[in-house]
ModelCIF file with pLDDT and N, C-alpha, C, O atoms, coordinates in Angstrom:
data_MODEL
#
_entry.id   MODEL 
#
_entity.id                         1 
_entity.type                       polymer 
_entity.pdbx_number_of_molecules   1 
#
_entity_poly.entity_id                      1 
_entity_poly.type                           'polypeptide(L)' 
_entity_poly.nstd_linkage                   no 
_entity_poly.nstd_monomer                   no 
_entity_poly.pdbx_seq_one_letter_code       MSIDYSQRAARYWDQSDRAYTDGDPRLGDELADLAAQCEAWAHEDHTGITAPAH 
_entity_poly.pdbx_seq_one_letter_code_can   MSIDYSQRAARYWDQSDRAYTDGDPRLGDELADLAAQCEAWAHEDHTGITAPAH 
_entity_poly.pdbx_strand_id                 A 
#
loop_
_entity_poly_seq.entity_id 
_entity_poly_seq.num 
_entity_poly_seq.mon_id 
_entity_poly_seq.hetero 
1 1  MET n 
1 2  SER n 
1 3  ILE n 
1 4  ASP n 
1 5  TYR n 
1 6  SER n 
1 7  GLN n 
1 8  ARG n 
1 9  ALA n 
1 10 ALA n 
1 11 ARG n 
1 12 TYR n 
1 13 TRP n 
1 14 ASP n 
1 15 GLN n 
1 16 SER n 
1 17 ASP n 
1 18 ARG n 
1 19 ALA n 
1 20 TYR n 
1 21 THR n 
1 22 ASP n 
1 23 GLY n 
1 24 ASP n 
1 25 PRO n 
1 26 ARG n 
1 27 LEU n 
1 28 GLY n 
1 29 ASP n 
1 30 GLU n 
1 31 LEU n 
1 32 ALA n 
1 33 ASP n 
1 34 LEU n 
1 35 ALA n 
1 36 ALA n 
1 37 GLN n 
1 38 CYS n 
1 39 GLU n 
1 40 ALA n 
1 41 TRP n 
1 42 ALA n 
1 43 HIS n 
1 44 GLU n 
1 45 ASP n 
1 46 HIS n 
1 47 THR n 
1 48 GLY n 
1 49 ILE n 
1 50 THR n 
1 51 ALA n 
1 52 PRO n 
1 53 ALA n 
1 54 HIS n 
#
_struct_asym.id          A 
_struct_asym.entity_id   1 
#
loop_
_ma_qa_metric.id 
_ma_qa_metric.mode 
_ma_qa_metric.name 
_ma_qa_metric.software_group_id 
_ma_qa_metric.type 
1 global pLDDT . pLDDT 
2 local  pLDDT . pLDDT 
#
_ma_qa_metric_global.metric_id      1 
_ma_qa_metric_global.metric_value   91.67 
_ma_qa_metric_global.model_id       1 
_ma_qa_metric_global.ordinal_id     1 
#
loop_
_ma_qa_metric_local.label_asym_id 
_ma_qa_metric_local.label_comp_id 
_ma_qa_metric_local.label_seq_id 
_ma_qa_metric_local.metric_id 
_ma_qa_metric_local.metric_value 
_ma_qa_metric_local.model_id 
_ma_qa_metric_local.ordinal_id 
A MET 1  2 57.00 1 1  
A SER 2  2 76.00 1 2  
A ILE 3  2 87.00 1 3  
A ASP 4  2 94.00 1 4  
A TYR 5  2 95.00 1 5  
A SER 6  2 95.00 1 6  
A GLN 7  2 97.00 1 7  
A ARG 8  2 97.00 1 8  
A ALA 9  2 97.00 1 9  
A ALA 10 2 97.00 1 10 
A ARG 11 2 98.00 1 11 
A TYR 12 2 98.00 1 12 
A TRP 13 2 98.00 1 13 
A ASP 14 2 98.00 1 14 
A GLN 15 2 98.00 1 15 
A SER 16 2 98.00 1 16 
A ASP 17 2 98.00 1 17 
A ARG 18 2 98.00 1 18 
A ALA 19 2 98.00 1 19 
A TYR 20 2 98.00 1 20 
A THR 21 2 98.00 1 21 
A ASP 22 2 98.00 1 22 
A GLY 23 2 98.00 1 23 
A ASP 24 2 98.00 1 24 
A PRO 25 2 98.00 1 25 
A ARG 26 2 98.00 1 26 
A LEU 27 2 98.00 1 27 
A GLY 28 2 98.00 1 28 
A ASP 29 2 98.00 1 29 
A GLU 30 2 98.00 1 30 
A LEU 31 2 98.00 1 31 
A ALA 32 2 98.00 1 32 
A ASP 33 2 98.00 1 33 
A LEU 34 2 98.00 1 34 
A ALA 35 2 98.00 1 35 
A ALA 36 2 97.00 1 36 
A GLN 37 2 96.00 1 37 
A CYS 38 2 96.00 1 38 
A GLU 39 2 95.00 1 39 
A ALA 40 2 94.00 1 40 
A TRP 41 2 93.00 1 41 
A ALA 42 2 94.00 1 42 
A HIS 43 2 92.00 1 43 
A GLU 44 2 91.00 1 44 
A ASP 45 2 88.00 1 45 
A HIS 46 2 88.00 1 46 
A THR 47 2 90.00 1 47 
A GLY 48 2 83.00 1 48 
A ILE 49 2 81.00 1 49 
A THR 50 2 79.00 1 50 
A ALA 51 2 64.00 1 51 
A PRO 52 2 66.00 1 52 
A ALA 53 2 63.00 1 53 
A HIS 54 2 58.00 1 54 
#
loop_
_atom_site.group_PDB 
_atom_site.id 
_atom_site.type_symbol 
_atom_site.label_atom_id 
_atom_site.label_alt_id 
_atom_site.label_comp_id 
_atom_site.label_asym_id 
_atom_site.label_entity_id 
_atom_site.label_seq_id 
_atom_site.pdbx_PDB_ins_code 
_atom_site.Cartn_x 
_atom_site.Cartn_y 
_atom_site.Cartn_z 
_atom_site.occupancy 
_atom_site.B_iso_or_equiv 
_atom_site.pdbx_formal_charge 
_atom_site.auth_seq_id 
_atom_site.auth_comp_id 
_atom_site.auth_asym_id 
_atom_site.auth_atom_id 
_atom_site.pdbx_PDB_model_num 
ATOM 1   N N  . MET A 1 1  ? 90.373  121.970 103.280 1.00 57.00 ? 1  MET A N  1 
ATOM 2   C CA . MET A 1 1  ? 91.261  120.823 103.312 1.00 57.00 ? 1  MET A CA 1 
ATOM 3   C C  . MET A 1 1  ? 90.435  119.548 103.123 1.00 57.00 ? 1  MET A C  1 
ATOM 4   O O  . MET A 1 1  ? 89.422  119.344 103.792 1.00 57.00 ? 1  MET A O  1 
ATOM 5   N N  . SER A 1 2  ? 90.877  118.717 102.221 1.00 76.00 ? 2  SER A N  1 
ATOM 6   C CA . SER A 1 2  ? 90.174  117.478 101.908 1.00 76.00 ? 2  SER A CA 1 
ATOM 7   C C  . SER A 1 2  ? 90.975  116.282 102.433 1.00 76.00 ? 2  SER A C  1 
ATOM 8   O O  . SER A 1 2  ? 92.205  116.274 102.393 1.00 76.00 ? 2  SER A O  1 
ATOM 9   N N  . ILE A 1 3  ? 90.266  115.297 102.915 1.00 87.00 ? 3  ILE A N  1 
ATOM 10  C CA . ILE A 1 3  ? 90.906  114.080 103.409 1.00 87.00 ? 3  ILE A CA 1 
ATOM 11  C C  . ILE A 1 3  ? 90.948  113.069 102.271 1.00 87.00 ? 3  ILE A C  1 
ATOM 12  O O  . ILE A 1 3  ? 89.931  112.813 101.627 1.00 87.00 ? 3  ILE A O  1 
ATOM 13  N N  . ASP A 1 4  ? 92.119  112.495 102.023 1.00 94.00 ? 4  ASP A N  1 
ATOM 14  C CA . ASP A 1 4  ? 92.251  111.456 101.004 1.00 94.00 ? 4  ASP A CA 1 
ATOM 15  C C  . ASP A 1 4  ? 92.056  110.105 101.693 1.00 94.00 ? 4  ASP A C  1 
ATOM 16  O O  . ASP A 1 4  ? 92.989  109.527 102.251 1.00 94.00 ? 4  ASP A O  1 
ATOM 17  N N  . TYR A 1 5  ? 90.819  109.624 101.635 1.00 95.00 ? 5  TYR A N  1 
ATOM 18  C CA . TYR A 1 5  ? 90.488  108.386 102.331 1.00 95.00 ? 5  TYR A CA 1 
ATOM 19  C C  . TYR A 1 5  ? 91.173  107.173 101.713 1.00 95.00 ? 5  TYR A C  1 
ATOM 20  O O  . TYR A 1 5  ? 91.411  106.184 102.407 1.00 95.00 ? 5  TYR A O  1 
ATOM 21  N N  . SER A 1 6  ? 91.494  107.229 100.426 1.00 95.00 ? 6  SER A N  1 
ATOM 22  C CA . SER A 1 6  ? 92.211  106.113 99.802  1.00 95.00 ? 6  SER A CA 1 
ATOM 23  C C  . SER A 1 6  ? 93.600  105.964 100.404 1.00 95.00 ? 6  SER A C  1 
ATOM 24  O O  . SER A 1 6  ? 94.035  104.853 100.707 1.00 95.00 ? 6  SER A O  1 
ATOM 25  N N  . GLN A 1 7  ? 94.295  107.082 100.576 1.00 97.00 ? 7  GLN A N  1 
ATOM 26  C CA . GLN A 1 7  ? 95.630  107.034 101.185 1.00 97.00 ? 7  GLN A CA 1 
ATOM 27  C C  . GLN A 1 7  ? 95.546  106.599 102.642 1.00 97.00 ? 7  GLN A C  1 
ATOM 28  O O  . GLN A 1 7  ? 96.375  105.821 103.113 1.00 97.00 ? 7  GLN A O  1 
ATOM 29  N N  . ARG A 1 8  ? 94.547  107.101 103.350 1.00 97.00 ? 8  ARG A N  1 
ATOM 30  C CA . ARG A 1 8  ? 94.377  106.732 104.750 1.00 97.00 ? 8  ARG A CA 1 
ATOM 31  C C  . ARG A 1 8  ? 94.105  105.231 104.858 1.00 97.00 ? 8  ARG A C  1 
ATOM 32  O O  . ARG A 1 8  ? 94.645  104.566 105.742 1.00 97.00 ? 8  ARG A O  1 
ATOM 33  N N  . ALA A 1 9  ? 93.270  104.695 103.962 1.00 97.00 ? 9  ALA A N  1 
ATOM 34  C CA . ALA A 1 9  ? 92.974  103.255 103.978 1.00 97.00 ? 9  ALA A CA 1 
ATOM 35  C C  . ALA A 1 9  ? 94.245  102.446 103.757 1.00 97.00 ? 9  ALA A C  1 
ATOM 36  O O  . ALA A 1 9  ? 94.479  101.450 104.441 1.00 97.00 ? 9  ALA A O  1 
ATOM 37  N N  . ALA A 1 10 ? 95.058  102.873 102.807 1.00 97.00 ? 10 ALA A N  1 
ATOM 38  C CA . ALA A 1 10 ? 96.301  102.152 102.526 1.00 97.00 ? 10 ALA A CA 1 
ATOM 39  C C  . ALA A 1 10 ? 97.212  102.130 103.754 1.00 97.00 ? 10 ALA A C  1 
ATOM 40  O O  . ALA A 1 10 ? 97.823  101.105 104.057 1.00 97.00 ? 10 ALA A O  1 
ATOM 41  N N  . ARG A 1 11 ? 97.303  103.251 104.455 1.00 98.00 ? 11 ARG A N  1 
ATOM 42  C CA . ARG A 1 11 ? 98.122  103.295 105.677 1.00 98.00 ? 11 ARG A CA 1 
ATOM 43  C C  . ARG A 1 11 ? 97.564  102.343 106.736 1.00 98.00 ? 11 ARG A C  1 
ATOM 44  O O  . ARG A 1 11 ? 98.318  101.622 107.390 1.00 98.00 ? 11 ARG A O  1 
ATOM 45  N N  . TYR A 1 12 ? 96.226  102.346 106.902 1.00 98.00 ? 12 TYR A N  1 
ATOM 46  C CA . TYR A 1 12 ? 95.623  101.446 107.893 1.00 98.00 ? 12 TYR A CA 1 
ATOM 47  C C  . TYR A 1 12 ? 95.857  99.985  107.522 1.00 98.00 ? 12 TYR A C  1 
ATOM 48  O O  . TYR A 1 12 ? 96.121  99.162  108.398 1.00 98.00 ? 12 TYR A O  1 
ATOM 49  N N  . TRP A 1 13 ? 95.762  99.651  106.217 1.00 98.00 ? 13 TRP A N  1 
ATOM 50  C CA . TRP A 1 13 ? 96.021  98.264  105.810 1.00 98.00 ? 13 TRP A CA 1 
ATOM 51  C C  . TRP A 1 13 ? 97.451  97.876  106.150 1.00 98.00 ? 13 TRP A C  1 
ATOM 52  O O  . TRP A 1 13 ? 97.693  96.781  106.658 1.00 98.00 ? 13 TRP A O  1 
ATOM 53  N N  . ASP A 1 14 ? 98.414  98.775  105.872 1.00 98.00 ? 14 ASP A N  1 
ATOM 54  C CA . ASP A 1 14 ? 99.820  98.485  106.196 1.00 98.00 ? 14 ASP A CA 1 
ATOM 55  C C  . ASP A 1 14 ? 100.007 98.284  107.698 1.00 98.00 ? 14 ASP A C  1 
ATOM 56  O O  . ASP A 1 14 ? 100.689 97.354  108.129 1.00 98.00 ? 14 ASP A O  1 
ATOM 57  N N  . GLN A 1 15 ? 99.397  99.164  108.486 1.00 98.00 ? 15 GLN A N  1 
ATOM 58  C CA . GLN A 1 15 ? 99.523  99.050  109.934 1.00 98.00 ? 15 GLN A CA 1 
ATOM 59  C C  . GLN A 1 15 ? 98.843  97.771  110.442 1.00 98.00 ? 15 GLN A C  1 
ATOM 60  O O  . GLN A 1 15 ? 99.331  97.131  111.373 1.00 98.00 ? 15 GLN A O  1 
ATOM 61  N N  . SER A 1 16 ? 97.735  97.413  109.834 1.00 98.00 ? 16 SER A N  1 
ATOM 62  C CA . SER A 1 16 ? 97.034  96.187  110.208 1.00 98.00 ? 16 SER A CA 1 
ATOM 63  C C  . SER A 1 16 ? 97.912  94.977  109.940 1.00 98.00 ? 16 SER A C  1 
ATOM 64  O O  . SER A 1 16 ? 98.056  94.109  110.802 1.00 98.00 ? 16 SER A O  1 
ATOM 65  N N  . ASP A 1 17 ? 98.498  94.913  108.754 1.00 98.00 ? 17 ASP A N  1 
ATOM 66  C CA . ASP A 1 17 ? 99.393  93.798  108.416 1.00 98.00 ? 17 ASP A CA 1 
ATOM 67  C C  . ASP A 1 17 ? 100.547 93.708  109.410 1.00 98.00 ? 17 ASP A C  1 
ATOM 68  O O  . ASP A 1 17 ? 100.918 92.616  109.840 1.00 98.00 ? 17 ASP A O  1 
ATOM 69  N N  . ARG A 1 18 ? 101.112 94.860  109.772 1.00 98.00 ? 18 ARG A N  1 
ATOM 70  C CA . ARG A 1 18 ? 102.217 94.889  110.728 1.00 98.00 ? 18 ARG A CA 1 
ATOM 71  C C  . ARG A 1 18 ? 101.764 94.368  112.098 1.00 98.00 ? 18 ARG A C  1 
ATOM 72  O O  . ARG A 1 18 ? 102.489 93.619  112.752 1.00 98.00 ? 18 ARG A O  1 
ATOM 73  N N  . ALA A 1 19 ? 100.568 94.767  112.525 1.00 98.00 ? 19 ALA A N  1 
ATOM 74  C CA . ALA A 1 19 ? 100.060 94.305  113.822 1.00 98.00 ? 19 ALA A CA 1 
ATOM 75  C C  . ALA A 1 19 ? 99.885  92.787  113.825 1.00 98.00 ? 19 ALA A C  1 
ATOM 76  O O  . ALA A 1 19 ? 100.242 92.122  114.797 1.00 98.00 ? 19 ALA A O  1 
ATOM 77  N N  . TYR A 1 20 ? 99.335  92.236  112.737 1.00 98.00 ? 20 TYR A N  1 
ATOM 78  C CA . TYR A 1 20 ? 99.193  90.776  112.652 1.00 98.00 ? 20 TYR A CA 1 
ATOM 79  C C  . TYR A 1 20 ? 100.563 90.104  112.698 1.00 98.00 ? 20 TYR A C  1 
ATOM 80  O O  . TYR A 1 20 ? 100.742 89.098  113.385 1.00 98.00 ? 20 TYR A O  1 
ATOM 81  N N  . THR A 1 21 ? 101.532 90.663  111.964 1.00 98.00 ? 21 THR A N  1 
ATOM 82  C CA . THR A 1 21 ? 102.877 90.104  111.938 1.00 98.00 ? 21 THR A CA 1 
ATOM 83  C C  . THR A 1 21 ? 103.526 90.152  113.316 1.00 98.00 ? 21 THR A C  1 
ATOM 84  O O  . THR A 1 21 ? 104.271 89.249  113.697 1.00 98.00 ? 21 THR A O  1 
ATOM 85  N N  . ASP A 1 22 ? 103.233 91.220  114.060 1.00 98.00 ? 22 ASP A N  1 
ATOM 86  C CA . ASP A 1 22 ? 103.794 91.389  115.405 1.00 98.00 ? 22 ASP A CA 1 
ATOM 87  C C  . ASP A 1 22 ? 103.042 90.591  116.458 1.00 98.00 ? 22 ASP A C  1 
ATOM 88  O O  . ASP A 1 22 ? 103.396 90.636  117.636 1.00 98.00 ? 22 ASP A O  1 
ATOM 89  N N  . GLY A 1 23 ? 102.011 89.862  116.052 1.00 98.00 ? 23 GLY A N  1 
ATOM 90  C CA . GLY A 1 23 ? 101.291 89.001  116.979 1.00 98.00 ? 23 GLY A CA 1 
ATOM 91  C C  . GLY A 1 23 ? 100.181 89.686  117.756 1.00 98.00 ? 23 GLY A C  1 
ATOM 92  O O  . GLY A 1 23 ? 99.813  89.233  118.839 1.00 98.00 ? 23 GLY A O  1 
ATOM 93  N N  . ASP A 1 24 ? 99.640  90.779  117.211 1.00 98.00 ? 24 ASP A N  1 
ATOM 94  C CA . ASP A 1 24 ? 98.551  91.498  117.886 1.00 98.00 ? 24 ASP A CA 1 
ATOM 95  C C  . ASP A 1 24 ? 97.307  91.483  116.993 1.00 98.00 ? 24 ASP A C  1 
ATOM 96  O O  . ASP A 1 24 ? 97.008  92.471  116.323 1.00 98.00 ? 24 ASP A O  1 
ATOM 97  N N  . PRO A 1 25 ? 96.577  90.344  116.986 1.00 98.00 ? 25 PRO A N  1 
ATOM 98  C CA . PRO A 1 25 ? 95.429  90.230  116.088 1.00 98.00 ? 25 PRO A CA 1 
ATOM 99  C C  . PRO A 1 25 ? 94.294  91.203  116.429 1.00 98.00 ? 25 PRO A C  1 
ATOM 100 O O  . PRO A 1 25 ? 93.560  91.627  115.537 1.00 98.00 ? 25 PRO A O  1 
ATOM 101 N N  . ARG A 1 26 ? 94.146  91.556  117.699 1.00 98.00 ? 26 ARG A N  1 
ATOM 102 C CA . ARG A 1 26 ? 93.075  92.494  118.066 1.00 98.00 ? 26 ARG A CA 1 
ATOM 103 C C  . ARG A 1 26 ? 93.322  93.861  117.430 1.00 98.00 ? 26 ARG A C  1 
ATOM 104 O O  . ARG A 1 26 ? 92.410  94.455  116.856 1.00 98.00 ? 26 ARG A O  1 
ATOM 105 N N  . LEU A 1 27 ? 94.553  94.357  117.531 1.00 98.00 ? 27 LEU A N  1 
ATOM 106 C CA . LEU A 1 27 ? 94.891  95.631  116.887 1.00 98.00 ? 27 LEU A CA 1 
ATOM 107 C C  . LEU A 1 27 ? 94.792  95.499  115.369 1.00 98.00 ? 27 LEU A C  1 
ATOM 108 O O  . LEU A 1 27 ? 94.315  96.411  114.694 1.00 98.00 ? 27 LEU A O  1 
ATOM 109 N N  . GLY A 1 28 ? 95.240  94.371  114.837 1.00 98.00 ? 28 GLY A N  1 
ATOM 110 C CA . GLY A 1 28 ? 95.138  94.138  113.398 1.00 98.00 ? 28 GLY A CA 1 
ATOM 111 C C  . GLY A 1 28 ? 93.700  94.212  112.920 1.00 98.00 ? 28 GLY A C  1 
ATOM 112 O O  . GLY A 1 28 ? 93.417  94.800  111.876 1.00 98.00 ? 28 GLY A O  1 
ATOM 113 N N  . ASP A 1 29 ? 92.791  93.616  113.681 1.00 98.00 ? 29 ASP A N  1 
ATOM 114 C CA . ASP A 1 29 ? 91.368  93.648  113.329 1.00 98.00 ? 29 ASP A CA 1 
ATOM 115 C C  . ASP A 1 29 ? 90.811  95.072  113.381 1.00 98.00 ? 29 ASP A C  1 
ATOM 116 O O  . ASP A 1 29 ? 90.068  95.492  112.494 1.00 98.00 ? 29 ASP A O  1 
ATOM 117 N N  . GLU A 1 30 ? 91.179  95.807  114.431 1.00 98.00 ? 30 GLU A N  1 
ATOM 118 C CA . GLU A 1 30 ? 90.698  97.189  114.566 1.00 98.00 ? 30 GLU A CA 1 
ATOM 119 C C  . GLU A 1 30 ? 91.174  98.050  113.398 1.00 98.00 ? 30 GLU A C  1 
ATOM 120 O O  . GLU A 1 30 ? 90.404  98.831  112.838 1.00 98.00 ? 30 GLU A O  1 
ATOM 121 N N  . LEU A 1 31 ? 92.439  97.901  113.040 1.00 98.00 ? 31 LEU A N  1 
ATOM 122 C CA . LEU A 1 31 ? 92.992  98.685  111.937 1.00 98.00 ? 31 LEU A CA 1 
ATOM 123 C C  . LEU A 1 31 ? 92.379  98.263  110.603 1.00 98.00 ? 31 LEU A C  1 
ATOM 124 O O  . LEU A 1 31 ? 92.157  99.103  109.731 1.00 98.00 ? 31 LEU A O  1 
ATOM 125 N N  . ALA A 1 32 ? 92.104  96.973  110.439 1.00 98.00 ? 32 ALA A N  1 
ATOM 126 C CA . ALA A 1 32 ? 91.454  96.500  109.219 1.00 98.00 ? 32 ALA A CA 1 
ATOM 127 C C  . ALA A 1 32 ? 90.048  97.084  109.100 1.00 98.00 ? 32 ALA A C  1 
ATOM 128 O O  . ALA A 1 32 ? 89.615  97.449  108.007 1.00 98.00 ? 32 ALA A O  1 
ATOM 129 N N  . ASP A 1 33 ? 89.335  97.173  110.227 1.00 98.00 ? 33 ASP A N  1 
ATOM 130 C CA . ASP A 1 33 ? 88.006  97.794  110.217 1.00 98.00 ? 33 ASP A CA 1 
ATOM 131 C C  . ASP A 1 33 ? 88.087  99.264  109.811 1.00 98.00 ? 33 ASP A C  1 
ATOM 132 O O  . ASP A 1 33 ? 87.268  99.742  109.027 1.00 98.00 ? 33 ASP A O  1 
ATOM 133 N N  . LEU A 1 34 ? 89.080  99.978  110.349 1.00 98.00 ? 34 LEU A N  1 
ATOM 134 C CA . LEU A 1 34 ? 89.259  101.386 109.983 1.00 98.00 ? 34 LEU A CA 1 
ATOM 135 C C  . LEU A 1 34 ? 89.590  101.518 108.493 1.00 98.00 ? 34 LEU A C  1 
ATOM 136 O O  . LEU A 1 34 ? 89.087  102.417 107.819 1.00 98.00 ? 34 LEU A O  1 
ATOM 137 N N  . ALA A 1 35 ? 90.428  100.627 107.990 1.00 98.00 ? 35 ALA A N  1 
ATOM 138 C CA . ALA A 1 35 ? 90.794  100.662 106.576 1.00 98.00 ? 35 ALA A CA 1 
ATOM 139 C C  . ALA A 1 35 ? 89.567  100.440 105.696 1.00 98.00 ? 35 ALA A C  1 
ATOM 140 O O  . ALA A 1 35 ? 89.382  101.132 104.695 1.00 98.00 ? 35 ALA A O  1 
ATOM 141 N N  . ALA A 1 36 ? 88.737  99.484  106.068 1.00 97.00 ? 36 ALA A N  1 
ATOM 142 C CA . ALA A 1 36 ? 87.529  99.205  105.288 1.00 97.00 ? 36 ALA A CA 1 
ATOM 143 C C  . ALA A 1 36 ? 86.582  100.403 105.300 1.00 97.00 ? 36 ALA A C  1 
ATOM 144 O O  . ALA A 1 36 ? 85.974  100.722 104.279 1.00 97.00 ? 36 ALA A O  1 
ATOM 145 N N  . GLN A 1 37 ? 86.456  101.063 106.444 1.00 96.00 ? 37 GLN A N  1 
ATOM 146 C CA . GLN A 1 37 ? 85.593  102.238 106.523 1.00 96.00 ? 37 GLN A CA 1 
ATOM 147 C C  . GLN A 1 37 ? 86.136  103.360 105.646 1.00 96.00 ? 37 GLN A C  1 
ATOM 148 O O  . GLN A 1 37 ? 85.375  104.033 104.951 1.00 96.00 ? 37 GLN A O  1 
ATOM 149 N N  . CYS A 1 38 ? 87.443  103.559 105.676 1.00 96.00 ? 38 CYS A N  1 
ATOM 150 C CA . CYS A 1 38 ? 88.053  104.594 104.833 1.00 96.00 ? 38 CYS A CA 1 
ATOM 151 C C  . CYS A 1 38 ? 87.849  104.283 103.354 1.00 96.00 ? 38 CYS A C  1 
ATOM 152 O O  . CYS A 1 38 ? 87.621  105.188 102.552 1.00 96.00 ? 38 CYS A O  1 
ATOM 153 N N  . GLU A 1 39 ? 87.932  102.998 102.992 1.00 95.00 ? 39 GLU A N  1 
ATOM 154 C CA . GLU A 1 39 ? 87.676  102.628 101.597 1.00 95.00 ? 39 GLU A CA 1 
ATOM 155 C C  . GLU A 1 39 ? 86.237  102.952 101.205 1.00 95.00 ? 39 GLU A C  1 
ATOM 156 O O  . GLU A 1 39 ? 85.987  103.412 100.091 1.00 95.00 ? 39 GLU A O  1 
ATOM 157 N N  . ALA A 1 40 ? 85.298  102.716 102.107 1.00 94.00 ? 40 ALA A N  1 
ATOM 158 C CA . ALA A 1 40 ? 83.897  103.045 101.817 1.00 94.00 ? 40 ALA A CA 1 
ATOM 159 C C  . ALA A 1 40 ? 83.734  104.549 101.628 1.00 94.00 ? 40 ALA A C  1 
ATOM 160 O O  . ALA A 1 40 ? 83.033  104.988 100.717 1.00 94.00 ? 40 ALA A O  1 
ATOM 161 N N  . TRP A 1 41 ? 84.375  105.334 102.479 1.00 93.00 ? 41 TRP A N  1 
ATOM 162 C CA . TRP A 1 41 ? 84.300  106.792 102.342 1.00 93.00 ? 41 TRP A CA 1 
ATOM 163 C C  . TRP A 1 41 ? 84.968  107.263 101.055 1.00 93.00 ? 41 TRP A C  1 
ATOM 164 O O  . TRP A 1 41 ? 84.481  108.187 100.404 1.00 93.00 ? 41 TRP A O  1 
ATOM 165 N N  . ALA A 1 42 ? 86.078  106.634 100.686 1.00 94.00 ? 42 ALA A N  1 
ATOM 166 C CA . ALA A 1 42 ? 86.756  106.993 99.438  1.00 94.00 ? 42 ALA A CA 1 
ATOM 167 C C  . ALA A 1 42 ? 85.844  106.704 98.251  1.00 94.00 ? 42 ALA A C  1 
ATOM 168 O O  . ALA A 1 42 ? 85.762  107.506 97.321  1.00 94.00 ? 42 ALA A O  1 
ATOM 169 N N  . HIS A 1 43 ? 85.162  105.565 98.279  1.00 92.00 ? 43 HIS A N  1 
ATOM 170 C CA . HIS A 1 43 ? 84.233  105.205 97.211  1.00 92.00 ? 43 HIS A CA 1 
ATOM 171 C C  . HIS A 1 43 ? 83.123  106.252 97.122  1.00 92.00 ? 43 HIS A C  1 
ATOM 172 O O  . HIS A 1 43 ? 82.751  106.687 96.032  1.00 92.00 ? 43 HIS A O  1 
ATOM 173 N N  . GLU A 1 44 ? 82.603  106.647 98.280  1.00 91.00 ? 44 GLU A N  1 
ATOM 174 C CA . GLU A 1 44 ? 81.553  107.655 98.328  1.00 91.00 ? 44 GLU A CA 1 
ATOM 175 C C  . GLU A 1 44 ? 82.050  108.993 97.761  1.00 91.00 ? 44 GLU A C  1 
ATOM 176 O O  . GLU A 1 44 ? 81.336  109.657 97.010  1.00 91.00 ? 44 GLU A O  1 
ATOM 177 N N  . ASP A 1 45 ? 83.282  109.381 98.130  1.00 88.00 ? 45 ASP A N  1 
ATOM 178 C CA . ASP A 1 45 ? 83.843  110.636 97.620  1.00 88.00 ? 45 ASP A CA 1 
ATOM 179 C C  . ASP A 1 45 ? 84.006  110.603 96.103  1.00 88.00 ? 45 ASP A C  1 
ATOM 180 O O  . ASP A 1 45 ? 83.757  111.602 95.429  1.00 88.00 ? 45 ASP A O  1 
ATOM 181 N N  . HIS A 1 46 ? 84.424  109.453 95.564  1.00 88.00 ? 46 HIS A N  1 
ATOM 182 C CA . HIS A 1 46 ? 84.702  109.367 94.136  1.00 88.00 ? 46 HIS A CA 1 
ATOM 183 C C  . HIS A 1 46 ? 83.450  109.180 93.289  1.00 88.00 ? 46 HIS A C  1 
ATOM 184 O O  . HIS A 1 46 ? 83.408  109.597 92.131  1.00 88.00 ? 46 HIS A O  1 
ATOM 185 N N  . THR A 1 47 ? 82.439  108.557 93.866  1.00 90.00 ? 47 THR A N  1 
ATOM 186 C CA . THR A 1 47 ? 81.245  108.248 93.066  1.00 90.00 ? 47 THR A CA 1 
ATOM 187 C C  . THR A 1 47 ? 80.019  109.058 93.466  1.00 90.00 ? 47 THR A C  1 
ATOM 188 O O  . THR A 1 47 ? 79.084  109.199 92.678  1.00 90.00 ? 47 THR A O  1 
ATOM 189 N N  . GLY A 1 48 ? 80.016  109.587 94.672  1.00 83.00 ? 48 GLY A N  1 
ATOM 190 C CA . GLY A 1 48 ? 78.823  110.281 95.170  1.00 83.00 ? 48 GLY A CA 1 
ATOM 191 C C  . GLY A 1 48 ? 77.762  109.327 95.669  1.00 83.00 ? 48 GLY A C  1 
ATOM 192 O O  . GLY A 1 48 ? 76.676  109.747 96.069  1.00 83.00 ? 48 GLY A O  1 
ATOM 193 N N  . ILE A 1 49 ? 78.077  108.033 95.646  1.00 81.00 ? 49 ILE A N  1 
ATOM 194 C CA . ILE A 1 49 ? 77.133  107.011 96.091  1.00 81.00 ? 49 ILE A CA 1 
ATOM 195 C C  . ILE A 1 49 ? 77.539  106.534 97.478  1.00 81.00 ? 49 ILE A C  1 
ATOM 196 O O  . ILE A 1 49 ? 78.676  106.118 97.697  1.00 81.00 ? 49 ILE A O  1 
ATOM 197 N N  . THR A 1 50 ? 76.602  106.599 98.403  1.00 79.00 ? 50 THR A N  1 
ATOM 198 C CA . THR A 1 50 ? 76.868  106.156 99.760  1.00 79.00 ? 50 THR A CA 1 
ATOM 199 C C  . THR A 1 50 ? 76.902  104.634 99.810  1.00 79.00 ? 50 THR A C  1 
ATOM 200 O O  . THR A 1 50 ? 75.980  103.954 99.359  1.00 79.00 ? 50 THR A O  1 
ATOM 201 N N  . ALA A 1 51 ? 77.978  104.127 100.365 1.00 64.00 ? 51 ALA A N  1 
ATOM 202 C CA . ALA A 1 51 ? 78.136  102.666 100.500 1.00 64.00 ? 51 ALA A CA 1 
ATOM 203 C C  . ALA A 1 51 ? 77.196  102.170 101.589 1.00 64.00 ? 51 ALA A C  1 
ATOM 204 O O  . ALA A 1 51 ? 76.985  102.859 102.586 1.00 64.00 ? 51 ALA A O  1 
ATOM 205 N N  . PRO A 1 52 ? 76.631  100.983 101.408 1.00 66.00 ? 52 PRO A N  1 
ATOM 206 C CA . PRO A 1 52 ? 75.763  100.428 102.449 1.00 66.00 ? 52 PRO A CA 1 
ATOM 207 C C  . PRO A 1 52 ? 76.555  100.144 103.712 1.00 66.00 ? 52 PRO A C  1 
ATOM 208 O O  . PRO A 1 52 ? 77.722  99.759  103.645 1.00 66.00 ? 52 PRO A O  1 
ATOM 209 N N  . ALA A 1 53 ? 75.928  100.330 104.857 1.00 63.00 ? 53 ALA A N  1 
ATOM 210 C CA . ALA A 1 53 ? 76.579  100.043 106.134 1.00 63.00 ? 53 ALA A CA 1 
ATOM 211 C C  . ALA A 1 53 ? 76.744  98.544  106.282 1.00 63.00 ? 53 ALA A C  1 
ATOM 212 O O  . ALA A 1 53 ? 75.927  97.764  105.793 1.00 63.00 ? 53 ALA A O  1 
ATOM 213 N N  . HIS A 1 54 ? 77.801  98.151  106.956 1.00 58.00 ? 54 HIS A N  1 
ATOM 214 C CA . HIS A 1 54 ? 78.021  96.721  107.198 1.00 58.00 ? 54 HIS A CA 1 
ATOM 215 C C  . HIS A 1 54 ? 78.025  96.391  108.640 1.00 58.00 ? 54 HIS A C  1 
ATOM 216 O O  . HIS A 1 54 ? 78.198  95.229  109.007 1.00 58.00 ? 54 HIS A O  1 
#
C-alpha cells in the first residue's frame, strides 16, 4: 500500500484553511506544517530527491 502524499497535503491545506477561518490559528499552523511536510515527501516520491529539511 502506497501513501499519496500529494492528496494528503491537499487535505491538510483544506483543514488548515478551515481552522484559520474558524479562528484557531494554532491548529491552522500545525496543519499547514503537516501539509508542507507531505508536499516534501510527495516531491521526494516523484523525483527520488530528498528535500532539504527546514
